[in-house]
C-alpha positions in Angstrom: -6.0 14.6 -6.5 -4.6 11.6 -8.2 -1.3 9.7 -7.7 0.1 6.5 -9.3 0.1 3.2 -7.5 3.9 3.1 -7.7 4.0 5.6 -4.9 2.7 2.9 -2.5 5.5 0.9 -0.8 4.7 -2.5 0.7 7.0 -4.3 3.1 7.0 -7.3 5.4 6.7 -6.3 9.1 9.6 -7.8 11.1 8.7 -9.7 14.3 5.0 -9.7 13.4 2.8 -11.5 11.0 1.7 -9.5 8.0 2.6 -6.7 5.7 2.4 -2.9 5.8 1.8 -0.3 3.1 3.1 3.3 3.3 2.1 6.2 1.1 2.1 10.0 1.7 2.4 9.6 5.5 -0.3 7.0 5.7 0.4 3.5 7.1 -1.9 0.5 6.8 -1.4 -3.1 7.8 -2.8 -6.4 6.5 -2.2 -10.1 6.8 -1.4 -10.2 3.1 0.1 -7.8 0.5 -3.2 -7.5 -1.2 -5.0 -6.7 2.0 -2.5 -4.0 3.0 -2.8 -2.5 -0.5 -6.6 -2.5 -0.5 -6.6 -0.8 2.9 -4.2 1.8 1.6 -6.5 2.5 -1.3 -9.4 3.0 1.0 -7.4 5.3 3.4 -6.3 7.4 0.5 -9.8 7.6 -1.0 -11.2 8.8 2.3 -8.8 11.7 2.2 -9.6 12.7 -1.4 -6.7 11.0 -3.1 -7.3 8.5 -6.0 -4.8 5.8 -7.1 -4.4 5.5 -10.9 -2.8 2.8 -13.0 -3.0 -0.2 -10.7 0.2 -2.3 -10.7 0.3 -5.6 -12.7 1.4 -7.5 -9.6 1.7 -6.4 -6.0 5.2 -7.9 -5.8 6.4 -5.0 -7.9 5.5 -2.7 -4.9 7.4 -4.9 -2.3 10.5 -3.2 -0.8 13.0 -4.3 1.8 13.1 -2.2 4.9 
């Protein structure tokens, strides 16, 4: 199964250092946006889901929660 990278939402974790990425009921955390995104890629790949069309910048995936 393949999904686009735009389905991944990254946000700053309040009251903690770092960022989190959410996609299809998976949650990963990382010290930077890039680390959270890379961990999400790995988690999805482990479950048979591939990300297509990588975003130009990770800032386009940042959301306010």
